[in-house]
C-alpha positions in Angstrom: 89.6 88.9 108.3 85.9 88.7 108.8 84.2 86.8 111.6 82.9 84.4 109.0 86.4 83.7 107.6 87.7 83.2 111.2 84.9 80.7 111.9 85.5 78.9 108.6 89.2 78.6 109.4 88.5 77.2 112.8 85.9 74.7 111.4 88.5 73.5 108.9 91.2 73.1 111.5 88.7 71.2 113.7 87.6 68.9 110.9 91.3 68.2 109.9 92.2 67.4 113.5 89.1 65.2 114.0 90.0 63.1 110.9 93.6 62.7 111.9 93.0 61.9 115.5 90.0 59.6 115.1 91.0 57.7 112.0 94.0 55.9 113.4 94.3 52.4 111.9 90.8 52.8 110.4 92.1 55.1 107.7 89.7 55.2 104.8 90.6 56.2 101.2 87.7 58.7 101.4 89.7 60.8 103.9 92.5 61.6 101.5 90.5 63.8 99.1 88.7 65.5 102.0 92.0 66.3 103.7 93.4 67.6 100.5 90.4 69.9 100.0 90.6 71.1 103.7 94.4 71.7 103.2 93.8 73.8 100.1 91.1 75.9 101.7 93.3 76.3 104.8 96.2 77.5 102.7 94.1 80.3 101.3 92.8 81.3 104.7 96.3 81.0 106.2 97.4 83.9 104.0 94.7 86.0 105.6 95.7 84.9 109.1 99.3 85.8 108.4 98.3 89.3 107.2 96.2 89.8 110.4 99.2 88.8 112.5 101.4 91.3 110.6 98.8 94.1 111.2 98.7 93.4 114.9 102.5 93.2 115.0 102.9 96.6 113.3 100.2 98.1 115.6 102.0 96.7 118.6 105.3 98.1 117.5 103.7 101.6 116.9 102.1 101.6 120.3 105.5 100.5 121.9 107.3 103.4 120.1 104.7 105.9 121.3 104.8 104.6 124.9 
């Protein structure tokens, strides 16, 4: 995952949380399509995040076996 992809992922998570935390009873219909778009993009990036976690897990296991 590139630095740019990591930053984008964090920006999307931040935006999603901001909307959910600050909207409360003032929910506006405009939030729904934005949240759906954020969720779609996060889903794509989440696959990359999972692959990175797997890489680190495998590297960690290899180091443990060598040690």
